[in-house]
C-alpha positions in Angstrom: 173.7 34.9 72.7 173.4 35.4 68.9 170.5 36.8 67.0 167.9 34.5 65.7 167.3 34.1 61.9 164.1 36.0 62.2 165.9 38.9 63.9 168.5 39.0 61.2 165.8 38.8 58.5 163.9 41.7 60.1 167.1 43.7 60.4 168.0 43.1 56.7 164.5 44.2 55.7 164.7 47.3 57.8 168.1 48.2 56.3 166.7 47.7 52.8 163.8 50.1 53.5 166.3 52.7 54.8 168.5 52.4 51.7 165.5 52.5 49.3 164.2 55.6 51.1 167.4 57.6 50.6 166.8 58.7 47.0 163.2 59.8 47.3 164.1 61.6 50.5 167.1 63.5 49.2 166.1 63.9 45.5 162.4 63.3 44.9 162.7 64.7 41.3 165.4 62.2 40.4 163.4 59.4 42.0 160.3 60.4 40.0 162.3 60.4 36.7 163.9 57.1 37.5 160.6 55.5 38.3 159.1 56.9 35.1 161.9 55.3 33.1 161.5 52.0 34.9 157.9 51.8 33.8 159.0 51.9 30.2 161.2 48.8 30.6 160.0 45.5 29.1 159.2 42.5 31.4 162.4 40.8 30.3 164.5 43.8 31.3 162.8 44.0 34.6 163.3 40.3 35.2 167.0 40.6 34.3 167.4 43.5 36.8 165.7 41.4 39.5 167.9 38.4 38.8 171.0 40.5 38.7 170.0 42.1 42.1 169.4 38.7 43.6 172.7 37.3 42.4 174.6 40.3 43.6 172.9 39.9 47.0 173.8 36.3 47.2 177.4 37.0 46.3 177.6 39.7 48.9 176.1 37.4 51.5 178.7 34.7 50.7 181.6 37.2 50.8 180.6 38.9 54.0 179.0 36.2 56.1 180.4 35.4 59.6 
């Protein structure tokens, strides 16, 4: 029996948390510098990064779906 949509969503969120935790775990100094630089970005730049991230995620989902 296949996984439900909720199971897949929770698995995707868990994987996202693991991936986002890699940089602060392995290189906290680099993460701190990256975060400090991110706070200096304008709202438009942050929105563009968010949109780019969402579009890349959609493209990857379409390419690698079952």
